[in-house]
C-alpha positions as CSV (number, residue, x, y, z in Angstrom):
1,M,-52.7,93.3,36.4
2,T,-54.4,96.3,38.0
3,N,-57.9,96.2,39.3
4,S,-60.8,97.7,37.5
5,T,-62.1,101.2,38.0
6,S,-63.1,101.8,41.6
7,T,-65.1,104.3,43.6
8,N,-61.8,105.7,45.0
9,A,-60.9,107.3,41.7
10,P,-59.9,111.0,42.3
11,V,-62.4,113.7,41.5
12,G,-62.1,114.9,38.0
13,A,-60.4,111.8,36.8
14,G,-62.3,111.9,33.6
15,S,-65.1,109.4,34.3
16,A,-67.8,109.2,37.0
17,A,-67.4,106.4,39.6
18,P,-69.8,103.6,39.0
19,A,-73.0,103.7,41.1
20,R,-73.0,101.4,44.1
21,A,-75.7,98.9,44.5
22,G,-78.1,99.2,47.4
23,R,-80.5,97.0,49.4
24,R,-82.8,96.6,46.4
25,E,-80.0,95.1,44.2
26,W,-78.7,92.8,46.9
27,T,-82.3,91.6,47.6
28,A,-82.7,91.1,43.9
29,L,-79.5,89.0,43.9
30,G,-81.0,86.8,46.5
31,V,-84.1,86.3,44.3
32,L,-81.8,85.4,41.3
33,M,-80.0,82.8,43.4
34,L,-83.1,80.7,43.7
35,P,-83.6,79.8,40.0
36,L,-79.8,79.4,39.6
37,L,-79.7,76.9,42.5
38,L,-82.6,74.9,41.2
39,V,-81.2,74.8,37.6
40,S,-77.9,73.5,38.9
41,M,-79.6,71.0,41.2
42,D,-81.7,69.6,38.4
43,V,-78.5,68.2,36.8
44,S,-78.3,65.6,39.6
45,V,-81.8,65.6,41.2
46,L,-82.8,62.2,39.6
47,Y,-79.9,60.3,41.1
48,F,-82.0,58.6,43.8
49,A,-85.4,59.0,42.2
50,T,-84.5,56.6,39.3
51,P,-85.6,53.3,41.1
52,A,-88.9,54.7,42.1
53,I,-89.5,56.2,38.6
54,S,-88.6,52.8,37.0
55,A,-91.0,51.0,39.3
56,D,-93.9,53.4,38.6
57,L,-93.5,54.3,34.9
58,H,-91.6,51.2,33.7
59,P,-89.4,53.0,31.1
60,S,-87.3,51.0,28.6
61,G,-83.5,51.2,28.9
62,T,-83.4,53.9,26.2
63,Q,-86.2,55.9,27.8
64,Q,-84.4,55.8,31.1
65,L,-81.3,57.2,29.5
66,W,-83.3,60.0,27.9
67,I,-85.0,60.8,31.2
68,F,-81.5,61.4,32.6
69,D,-79.8,63.1,29.7
70,I,-82.4,65.1,27.9
71,Y,-82.3,68.0,30.4
72,G,-78.6,68.5,30.1
73,F,-78.5,68.1,26.3
74,V,-81.3,70.7,25.7
75,L,-79.7,73.0,28.3
76,A,-76.3,72.9,26.7
77,G,-77.7,73.1,23.1
78,L,-79.8,76.2,23.7
79,L,-77.5,78.3,25.9
80,M,-76.0,80.4,23.1
81,T,-79.4,80.9,21.5
82,M,-81.1,82.0,24.7
83,G,-78.2,84.3,25.7
84,S,-78.5,86.1,22.4
85,L,-82.3,86.2,22.5
86,G,-82.2,87.8,26.0
87,D,-79.9,90.6,24.7
88,R,-82.6,91.3,22.0
89,I,-85.9,91.0,23.8
90,G,-84.8,91.8,27.4
91,R,-83.1,89.7,30.0
92,R,-85.8,90.1,32.6
93,K,-88.5,89.2,30.1
94,L,-86.7,86.1,29.1
95,L,-85.9,85.2,32.7
96,L,-89.6,85.5,33.8
97,T,-90.7,83.6,30.7
98,G,-88.2,80.8,31.4
99,A,-89.3,80.7,35.1
100,A,-92.9,80.2,34.1
101,A,-91.9,77.4,31.7
102,F,-89.6,75.8,34.3
103,G,-92.4,75.9,36.9
104,A,-95.0,74.4,34.5
105,A,-92.6,71.7,33.3
106,S,-91.8,70.9,37.0
107,L,-95.5,70.4,37.7
108,L,-95.9,68.2,34.6
109,A,-92.8,66.1,35.5
110,A,-94.0,65.6,39.1
111,Y,-97.3,64.1,37.9
112,A,-96.1,62.4,34.7
113,G,-98.1,59.3,34.0
114,S,-95.7,57.8,31.4
115,A,-92.0,57.8,30.5
116,E,-92.8,59.8,27.4
117,T,-94.4,62.6,29.4
118,L,-91.5,62.7,31.8
119,I,-89.0,62.9,28.9
120,A,-91.0,65.8,27.4
121,A,-91.2,67.6,30.7
122,R,-87.5,67.2,31.3
123,A,-86.9,68.7,27.8
124,V,-89.0,71.7,28.6
125,L,-87.1,72.0,31.9
126,G,-83.9,72.1,29.8
127,I,-85.4,74.9,27.7
128,G,-86.3,76.9,30.8
129,G,-82.9,76.3,32.4
130,A,-81.2,77.6,29.2
131,T,-83.2,80.9,29.6
132,L,-82.5,81.2,33.3
133,M,-78.7,80.7,33.5
134,P,-77.5,83.4,31.1
135,S,-80.3,85.8,32.1
136,T,-79.3,85.7,35.8
137,M,-75.7,86.5,35.0
138,A,-76.6,89.2,32.5
139,L,-78.9,90.9,35.0
140,L,-76.2,90.7,37.7
141,R,-73.8,92.5,35.2
142,T,-76.3,95.3,34.8
143,M,-77.3,95.6,38.5
144,F,-73.8,95.7,39.9
145,T,-71.7,98.3,38.1
146,D,-69.2,98.9,40.9
147,P,-66.3,96.5,40.4
148,A,-65.9,95.5,44.0
149,Q,-69.6,94.8,44.5
150,R,-69.9,92.9,41.2
151,A,-66.9,90.7,42.2
152,K,-68.6,89.9,45.5
153,A,-71.9,89.2,43.7
154,I,-70.3,86.9,41.1
155,G,-68.4,85.1,43.9
156,L,-71.8,84.3,45.5
157,W,-73.2,83.3,42.1
158,S,-70.3,80.9,41.5
159,G,-70.6,79.3,44.9
160,V,-74.3,78.7,44.5
161,M,-73.8,77.3,41.1
162,T,-71.1,74.9,42.3
163,G,-72.9,73.9,45.5
164,G,-76.2,73.3,43.8
165,I,-74.9,70.3,41.8
166,A,-73.9,68.5,45.0
167,L,-77.0,69.5,46.9
168,G,-79.3,68.1,44.2
169,S,-78.5,64.5,44.7
170,V,-78.8,64.8,48.5
171,M,-82.2,66.5,48.3
172,S,-83.3,63.8,45.9
173,G,-82.4,61.1,48.3
174,I,-84.1,62.8,51.3
175,L,-87.3,63.6,49.4
176,V,-87.6,60.1,47.8
177,E,-87.1,58.5,51.2
178,H,-90.0,60.4,52.7
179,F,-92.3,61.2,49.7
180,W,-92.9,60.0,46.2
181,W,-90.5,60.6,43.3
182,G,-92.5,63.5,41.9
183,S,-91.6,65.6,45.0
184,V,-88.1,66.2,43.6
185,F,-89.7,68.4,40.9
186,L,-92.3,70.1,43.1
187,V,-89.6,71.8,45.2
188,N,-89.1,74.0,42.1
189,L,-92.5,75.6,42.3
190,P,-92.2,77.9,45.4
191,A,-88.9,79.4,44.1
192,M,-90.3,80.0,40.6
193,A,-93.5,81.5,42.1
194,L,-91.4,83.9,44.2
195,L,-89.3,84.9,41.2
196,L,-92.4,85.6,39.1
197,L,-93.8,87.6,42.0
198,L,-90.8,89.7,43.0
199,G,-88.9,89.7,39.6
200,P,-91.0,92.5,38.0
201,V,-90.6,94.7,41.1
202,L,-86.9,94.1,41.9
203,L,-85.2,93.3,38.6
204,P,-84.4,96.0,36.1
205,E,-85.1,95.4,32.4
206,S,-82.1,95.6,30.1
207,K,-81.4,94.7,26.5
208,N,-79.3,95.6,23.6
209,P,-80.6,98.9,22.2
210,D,-79.5,98.0,18.6
211,P,-79.5,94.2,18.4
212,G,-80.0,93.8,14.6
213,R,-82.0,90.9,13.1
214,F,-82.0,87.6,14.9
215,D,-79.9,85.1,13.1
216,W,-82.2,82.1,13.0
217,P,-80.0,79.8,10.8
218,S,-77.4,79.9,13.6
219,V,-79.8,78.3,16.1
220,P,-79.8,74.8,14.5
221,L,-76.1,75.2,13.6
222,S,-75.2,75.9,17.3
223,M,-77.1,72.9,18.5
224,A,-75.6,70.7,15.9
225,A,-72.2,71.9,17.0
226,V,-72.7,71.4,20.7
227,L,-74.9,68.3,21.2
228,P,-72.9,65.7,19.2
229,V,-69.6,66.7,20.9
230,I,-71.1,66.6,24.4
231,Y,-72.9,63.3,23.7
232,G,-69.8,61.6,22.4
233,L,-67.6,62.9,25.2
234,K,-70.0,61.8,27.9
235,E,-70.3,58.3,26.5
236,I,-66.6,57.6,25.9
237,P,-65.7,57.1,29.7
238,S,-68.2,54.3,30.2
239,E,-68.4,52.8,26.7
240,G,-64.9,53.3,25.4
241,W,-63.6,54.8,22.2
242,H,-66.4,53.2,20.2
243,P,-66.6,54.4,16.5
244,L,-70.1,55.8,17.1
245,Y,-68.9,58.2,19.8
246,V,-65.8,59.2,17.9
247,V,-67.9,60.0,14.8
248,S,-70.4,61.9,17.0
249,V,-67.5,64.2,18.2
250,A,-66.2,64.6,14.7
251,V,-69.7,65.5,13.3
252,G,-70.0,68.1,16.1
253,L,-66.6,69.6,15.3
254,L,-67.6,69.8,11.6
255,F,-70.8,71.8,12.5
256,T,-68.7,73.9,14.9
257,A,-66.6,74.9,11.9
258,L,-69.8,75.8,9.9
259,F,-71.1,77.7,12.9
260,V,-67.9,79.7,13.2
261,H,-68.0,80.5,9.5
262,R,-71.6,81.7,9.8
263,Q,-70.7,84.0,12.7
264,R,-67.9,85.5,10.6
265,T,-70.1,86.1,7.5
266,A,-73.6,86.9,8.8
267,A,-74.7,90.5,8.9
268,S,-76.1,90.1,12.4
269,P,-74.5,86.9,13.9
270,L,-75.7,85.1,17.0
271,I,-72.2,85.4,18.5
272,P,-70.5,88.6,17.3
273,P,-66.8,87.9,16.6
274,A,-65.9,91.2,18.1
275,L,-67.0,89.8,21.5
276,L,-64.3,87.3,21.5
277,K,-61.8,90.1,20.9
278,S,-62.9,91.9,24.1
279,R,-59.9,92.2,26.4
280,G,-59.5,89.1,28.5
281,F,-62.7,87.4,27.2
282,T,-61.1,84.6,25.1
283,P,-58.5,83.6,27.8
284,A,-61.3,83.5,30.3
285,L,-63.3,81.2,28.1
286,V,-60.4,78.8,27.6
287,L,-59.4,78.8,31.3
288,N,-63.1,78.4,32.3
289,L,-63.2,75.2,30.1
290,I,-60.1,73.8,31.8
291,G,-61.5,74.6,35.3
292,S,-64.7,72.8,34.5
293,L,-62.7,69.9,33.1
294,G,-60.9,69.6,36.4
295,M,-64.1,69.9,38.5
296,L,-66.2,67.2,36.6
297,G,-63.2,65.0,36.0
298,S,-62.7,64.6,39.7
299,A,-66.4,64.1,40.5
300,I,-66.7,60.9,38.5
301,F,-64.0,59.3,40.6
302,T,-64.8,60.6,44.1
303,T,-68.5,59.6,43.8
304,Q,-67.6,56.1,42.7
305,Y,-64.9,55.9,45.3
306,L,-67.3,56.7,48.2
307,Q,-69.9,54.2,47.1
308,S,-68.0,51.3,45.4
309,V,-64.6,51.4,47.2
310,L,-65.6,52.6,50.7
311,G,-69.0,50.9,50.5
312,Y,-71.3,53.7,51.5
313,S,-74.9,53.7,50.4
314,P,-75.8,56.3,47.7
315,L,-77.5,58.6,50.2
316,A,-74.6,58.3,52.7
317,A,-72.1,59.0,49.9
318,A,-74.1,62.0,48.8
319,L,-74.2,63.4,52.3
320,W,-70.4,62.9,52.8
321,S,-69.8,64.6,49.4
322,L,-71.5,67.7,50.7
323,L,-68.8,68.2,53.3
324,P,-66.3,69.7,50.8
325,S,-69.0,72.1,49.7
326,V,-68.8,73.8,53.1
327,F,-65.5,75.5,52.1
328,I,-67.1,76.9,48.9
329,G,-68.9,79.5,50.9
330,F,-65.6,81.0,52.0
331,A,-63.6,80.7,48.7
332,G,-65.6,83.2,46.6
333,P,-65.6,86.1,49.1
334,V,-61.9,85.5,50.1
335,T,-60.9,85.5,46.4
336,A,-62.8,88.7,45.7
337,H,-61.2,90.3,48.8
338,L,-57.7,89.5,47.5
339,V,-58.4,91.1,44.2
340,Q,-59.9,94.2,45.9
341,R,-56.8,94.5,48.0
342,G,-54.7,94.8,44.9
343,V,-53.5,91.3,44.3
344,N,-53.0,90.7,40.6
345,R,-56.1,88.9,39.2
346,G,-53.9,86.7,37.0
347,Y,-52.0,85.5,40.1
348,V,-55.3,84.9,42.0
349,V,-56.6,82.7,39.1
350,A,-53.3,80.9,39.0
351,G,-53.6,80.3,42.7
352,G,-57.0,78.8,42.1
353,F,-55.6,76.4,39.5
354,A,-52.7,75.6,41.9
355,A,-55.3,74.7,44.6
356,M,-57.1,72.4,42.2
357,A,-53.8,70.8,41.3
358,A,-53.0,70.3,45.0
359,G,-56.5,68.7,45.5
360,Y,-55.8,66.3,42.7
361,S,-52.4,65.5,44.2
362,M,-54.0,64.7,47.4
363,L,-56.4,62.3,45.6
364,A,-53.4,60.6,44.0
365,L,-52.2,59.5,47.4
366,V,-55.4,58.0,48.9
367,G,-55.7,54.3,49.7
368,T,-58.6,52.0,49.5
369,D,-59.8,53.1,53.0
370,S,-59.2,56.9,53.0
371,L,-62.4,58.8,53.6
372,W,-61.0,61.9,55.2
373,P,-58.0,62.4,52.9
374,T,-60.4,62.0,50.0
375,L,-62.8,64.6,51.4
376,A,-59.9,66.9,52.2
377,G,-58.6,66.7,48.6
378,A,-62.1,67.3,47.2
379,G,-62.5,70.3,49.5
380,V,-59.2,71.9,48.4
381,L,-60.2,71.2,44.8
382,A,-63.6,72.8,45.3
383,C,-62.1,76.0,46.8
384,G,-59.9,76.3,43.7
385,V,-62.9,75.8,41.4
386,V,-64.8,78.7,43.0
387,A,-61.8,81.0,43.0
388,I,-61.3,80.3,39.3
389,M,-64.9,80.5,38.2
390,S,-65.7,83.7,40.1
391,Q,-62.7,85.6,38.8
392,L,-62.9,84.4,35.3
393,T,-66.6,85.2,35.2
394,D,-66.0,88.6,36.6
395,L,-63.2,89.2,34.1
396,A,-65.2,88.0,31.1
397,M,-68.4,89.8,32.0
398,S,-66.6,93.1,32.9
399,G,-64.7,93.1,29.6
400,A,-67.8,92.3,27.5
401,P,-70.1,95.2,26.4
402,V,-73.2,95.5,28.6
403,E,-75.4,95.1,25.5
404,R,-73.9,91.7,24.9
405,A,-74.0,90.5,28.6
406,G,-76.5,87.7,27.9
407,T,-74.4,86.4,24.9
408,A,-71.2,86.6,27.0
409,S,-72.7,84.7,29.8
410,S,-74.0,82.0,27.5
411,L,-70.6,81.5,26.0
412,L,-69.0,81.1,29.4
413,E,-71.6,78.5,30.4
414,T,-71.3,76.7,27.1
415,S,-67.5,76.5,27.6
416,A,-68.2,75.0,31.1
417,E,-70.4,72.3,29.5
418,F,-67.7,71.4,27.1
419,G,-65.1,71.4,29.8
420,G,-67.2,69.1,32.0
421,A,-67.8,66.6,29.2
422,L,-64.1,66.7,28.2
423,G,-63.0,66.1,31.8
424,M,-65.2,63.0,32.1
425,A,-63.9,61.7,28.7
426,V,-60.2,62.4,29.1
427,L,-59.7,61.7,32.9
428,G,-62.4,59.0,32.9
429,S,-60.6,57.2,30.0
430,I,-57.3,57.3,31.8
431,G,-58.8,55.9,34.9
432,T,-60.5,53.1,33.0
433,A,-57.4,52.2,31.1
434,V,-55.3,51.9,34.3
435,Y,-58.1,49.9,36.0
436,R,-58.2,47.4,33.1
437,H,-54.4,47.1,33.2
438,E,-54.3,46.5,36.9
439,M,-57.0,43.9,37.1
440,P,-55.7,40.3,37.2
441,A,-55.7,38.5,33.9
442,G,-57.6,35.6,35.4
443,A,-60.5,37.8,36.6
444,P,-63.8,37.3,34.8
445,A,-64.1,39.3,31.6
446,G,-66.8,41.6,32.8
447,A,-65.0,42.4,36.0
448,R,-62.0,43.6,34.1
449,E,-64.1,46.3,32.3
450,T,-65.5,48.4,35.2
451,L,-65.7,48.5,38.9
452,G,-69.4,48.2,38.8
453,D,-69.2,45.0,36.8
454,A,-66.7,43.6,39.2
455,L,-68.9,44.3,42.2
456,A,-71.9,42.6,40.5
457,T,-69.7,39.6,39.6
458,A,-68.2,39.3,43.1
459,A,-71.7,39.2,44.6
460,H,-72.4,35.9,42.8
461,L,-69.1,34.2,43.6
462,P,-68.5,32.1,46.7
463,G,-66.7,33.3,49.8
464,R,-63.0,34.0,49.4
465,T,-63.2,34.0,45.6
466,G,-65.7,36.9,45.6
467,A,-63.8,38.7,48.4
468,S,-60.5,38.4,46.5
469,L,-62.1,39.8,43.3
470,L,-63.7,42.6,45.2
471,A,-60.4,43.6,46.8
472,S,-58.5,43.5,43.5
473,A,-61.2,45.6,41.8
474,R,-61.2,48.2,44.5
475,E,-57.4,48.4,44.4
476,A,-57.4,48.6,40.6
477,F,-60.0,51.4,40.7
478,T,-58.0,53.4,43.3
479,T,-54.9,53.0,41.2
480,G,-56.8,54.2,38.2
481,M,-58.0,57.2,40.2
482,H,-54.4,57.9,41.0
483,G,-53.4,57.9,37.3
484,A,-56.3,60.3,36.4
485,A,-55.4,62.5,39.4
486,V,-51.8,62.8,38.4
487,A,-52.9,63.7,34.8
488,G,-55.3,66.3,36.2
489,A,-52.7,67.8,38.5
490,V,-50.2,68.2,35.7
491,L,-52.8,69.8,33.4
492,L,-54.0,72.2,36.1
493,A,-50.5,73.1,37.1
494,L,-49.9,74.1,33.4
495,A,-53.1,76.0,33.5
496,A,-51.9,77.9,36.5
497,V,-48.8,79.0,34.6
498,G,-51.0,79.9,31.6
499,A,-53.3,82.0,33.8
500,A,-50.5,83.9,35.4
501,V,-48.9,84.7,32.0
502,S,-52.1,85.5,30.0
503,L,-54.1,87.4,32.6
504,R,-51.5,89.4,34.6
505,R,-51.5,92.4,32.3
506,I,-55.2,92.5,31.5
507,E,-56.9,95.4,33.0
508,V,-60.7,95.3,33.2
509,R,-62.4,98.5,32.1
510,E,-66.0,99.4,32.6
511,K,-68.1,99.7,29.5
């Protein structure tokens, strides 16, 4: 695959070289990184705040689940709607509106006096996050028209997005240790205030000059397609293949078929079918989903391994889990440099998948006391993730028409949400099945279900009996992680071959 049009094109080649971004655009990128970092952090920011929230607000079990999950559900359900809306009314306008909503909801969440209020605030945070994520990428697409600069900017965007999820849990632990639980939300306010102050000055407004009528019926259809599938896939790893969750996924797939039919027949659809026919866009979506599957599929094992197998406290485990993120800062720029030097993009993406497969292979070899090998495997895997995400995002956004930049970005992010949920479901189920098979038949029934149950049971058993159960459970979990890691490595190795074949002849053209 050859690289996209560059500023080194000969004079008179038939089209003007893209304008290069200057200090204003790079400063604007820094401003855009703030909301992106906070939106990604909010996925995990409640990890350590939950005990304090429970002691203060006394939520029921159901309310506690909604406090955790409502943000991600609303975010995932509205991404496509907000991406299309930004193309119509203006990406900067939508971004600033979302920033104001995100800031107001953060203030409401910080001082929530009841579980109901906190759930409502988290829902509004999800709405704000759904406006911020596609808007930042769409604005980046319009600010950086030079392919080399855009690739570098997207590499930074991908690194911030990936690192924010890990940083959220650590910041949560530090803030809750020194302040009250509401402080995890107040950190959003300075960044949103800065965005509202500098955004109108630094960010250009852009929108589709001929958007057509907004397809309102597609909004509930898109949510009905996304939410049941993600809900079912997220519950299956912990609760098993319960009929409720299988039916939830099936209902979501039914609405997905209805949504696709609507997009094909509506006069002005939310997602134009022509967008999926853009050169390289659909392969980028599929490979992005697989990359997200690999990223989240590994996270559910490594976080449990650090806490429940190695025995670290939640905060210590979160701090150790930050170490692999150090390599993320190098992966994006190095990957962009390789493409700019003429390395075929398909092979670069294939290399990213190969790195992820190698990371999984390293996880398949760890024992029950292997901190550094586990962190090394997670670091290699993280580098592969950033290499994949940055290049696939650049490929998809470069191939999509500028007037559809918000819609294109929202589809990429929705595919990532699906991939993450699928990774937790598939690899989590493999790990759970192996764990249950490896546990001794004479172990207590609850201990044979999950490692968490085994730890709780062992704590109430006397001396050697408890220690023996604990050792068996940790060994069984590690073996289950090995099984999931082997499956992940095989899938990602196949994805590497698929990326090399499907992307190597795709040339990105400026539009």
